[in-house]
C-alpha positions as CSV (number, residue, x, y, z in Angstrom):
1,Q,8.1,-10.1,-13.3
2,V,6.1,-9.6,-10.5
3,Q,2.2,-10.0,-10.4
4,L,0.6,-7.9,-7.6
5,V,-3.1,-8.4,-6.6
6,E,-4.7,-6.2,-3.8
7,S,-7.9,-6.9,-2.1
8,G,-10.1,-5.8,1.2
9,G,-11.2,-2.9,0.0
10,G,-15.1,-1.9,0.8
11,L,-17.6,0.4,2.2
12,V,-17.1,1.6,5.6
13,Q,-18.1,4.7,8.0
14,A,-16.0,7.1,9.4
15,G,-13.9,5.9,12.4
16,D,-13.8,2.3,10.9
17,S,-11.2,0.1,10.2
18,L,-10.1,-1.8,7.3
19,R,-6.8,-3.7,6.7
20,L,-6.1,-4.0,2.8
21,S,-3.9,-7.1,1.7
22,C,-1.4,-7.3,-1.7
23,A,-0.4,-10.7,-2.5
24,A,2.5,-11.1,-4.7
25,S,4.1,-13.7,-7.3
26,G,6.7,-14.1,-9.6
27,R,9.9,-13.2,-7.7
28,T,11.8,-13.5,-4.6
29,F,9.5,-11.2,-2.5
30,S,11.9,-9.7,-0.3
31,N,14.1,-8.6,-2.6
32,Y,11.2,-6.2,-3.6
33,A,10.5,-2.8,-1.6
34,M,6.6,-2.1,-2.0
35,G,4.2,1.1,-1.2
36,W,0.7,1.5,-1.4
37,F,-0.7,4.4,-3.2
38,R,-4.2,6.2,-3.3
39,Q,-6.2,8.1,-6.4
40,A,-9.6,9.7,-5.6
41,P,-12.2,10.5,-8.4
42,G,-10.9,13.5,-10.5
43,K,-7.4,13.9,-8.3
44,E,-3.8,12.7,-9.0
45,R,-2.7,9.4,-7.7
46,D,-0.6,9.8,-4.3
47,F,1.8,8.3,-2.1
48,V,0.2,6.1,1.4
49,A,2.9,4.6,2.8
50,S,6.1,2.5,1.7
51,I,7.9,-0.3,3.1
52,S,11.6,-1.9,2.7
53,G,12.3,-5.5,1.5
54,S,13.9,-6.4,5.0
55,G,10.1,-4.8,6.4
56,G,12.7,-2.6,8.8
57,N,11.9,0.3,7.5
58,T,8.4,2.3,6.7
59,F,7.7,5.8,5.5
60,Y,4.1,7.6,5.5
61,A,2.6,10.4,3.9
62,D,1.6,12.9,6.5
63,S,-2.2,12.5,5.9
64,V,-1.9,9.2,7.3
65,K,0.9,9.1,9.7
66,G,-0.8,7.8,13.5
67,R,-3.3,6.1,11.2
68,F,-2.3,3.6,8.8
69,T,0.2,0.7,9.3
70,M,2.1,-0.9,6.8
71,S,3.6,-4.0,7.5
72,R,4.7,-7.5,5.1
73,D,5.2,-11.4,5.6
74,N,7.7,-12.0,3.1
75,T,7.0,-16.1,3.7
76,K,3.4,-15.0,2.5
77,N,4.6,-12.8,-0.5
78,T,2.1,-10.2,0.9
79,V,2.0,-6.5,2.4
80,Y,-1.0,-4.9,4.4
81,L,-1.8,-1.7,5.2
82,Q,-4.1,-1.7,8.5
83,M,-6.2,1.4,8.0
84,N,-8.0,2.9,11.2
85,S,-9.6,5.8,12.0
86,L,-10.8,6.3,8.3
87,K,-11.9,9.6,7.1
88,P,-14.3,10.5,4.3
89,E,-11.4,12.1,2.6
90,D,-9.6,8.2,2.7
91,T,-12.3,7.8,-0.1
92,A,-10.1,6.0,-3.1
93,V,-8.9,3.4,-5.4
94,Y,-5.6,2.2,-3.4
95,Y,-3.2,0.3,-4.9
96,C,0.3,-1.6,-4.6
97,A,3.4,-1.3,-6.3
98,A,6.9,-3.4,-6.0
99,R,10.8,-2.0,-7.2
100,R,13.3,-4.6,-7.1
101,T,15.7,-3.5,-4.6
102,Y,19.3,-4.2,-3.9
103,S,19.2,-2.5,0.1
104,P,17.2,-4.9,2.2
105,S,16.5,-1.3,4.0
106,E,15.6,0.9,0.8
107,L,12.3,2.5,0.0
108,F,10.4,4.3,-2.1
109,T,8.2,7.4,-2.5
110,A,7.5,8.3,-6.0
111,G,5.0,6.8,-7.7
112,A,7.6,6.8,-10.9
113,E,10.1,4.8,-9.1
114,Y,7.9,1.0,-9.1
115,A,7.9,-0.7,-11.7
116,Y,4.7,-3.1,-10.9
117,W,1.6,-2.1,-10.1
118,G,-1.8,-3.9,-8.7
119,Q,-4.9,-3.3,-10.4
120,G,-6.4,-1.9,-7.1
121,T,-9.0,-1.9,-4.4
122,Q,-11.8,0.4,-3.7
123,V,-11.9,2.2,-0.2
124,T,-15.7,4.1,0.6
125,V,-15.4,5.7,3.8
126,S,-19.1,7.6,4.3
127,S,-19.8,10.5,6.7
């Protein structure tokens, strides 16, 4: 079992930056590929970014590419989402997710592929 706790959300203005963190506990963290997803009110949950267990591979949704950066520190059991040049359309609850992987370079982009989820953190971007 893996427990995930997100933090770092808040209310910011358009153009500002935020860094989200997701702390994991329970198992060998590097054995898990991680992802960030978000859900805006009245909308479906969308993929944002993912990272392999080693941290060597990342993948981003087109909507955040070039503005968001996902990273991980396996010594701290934590993944991060650095969000720059925030836009009002980035407003959502952001969730981190984990999935056991047997390849250090593997990552996943579909929510259904992830077994563990955090409780979410609210990000609100005002115009």
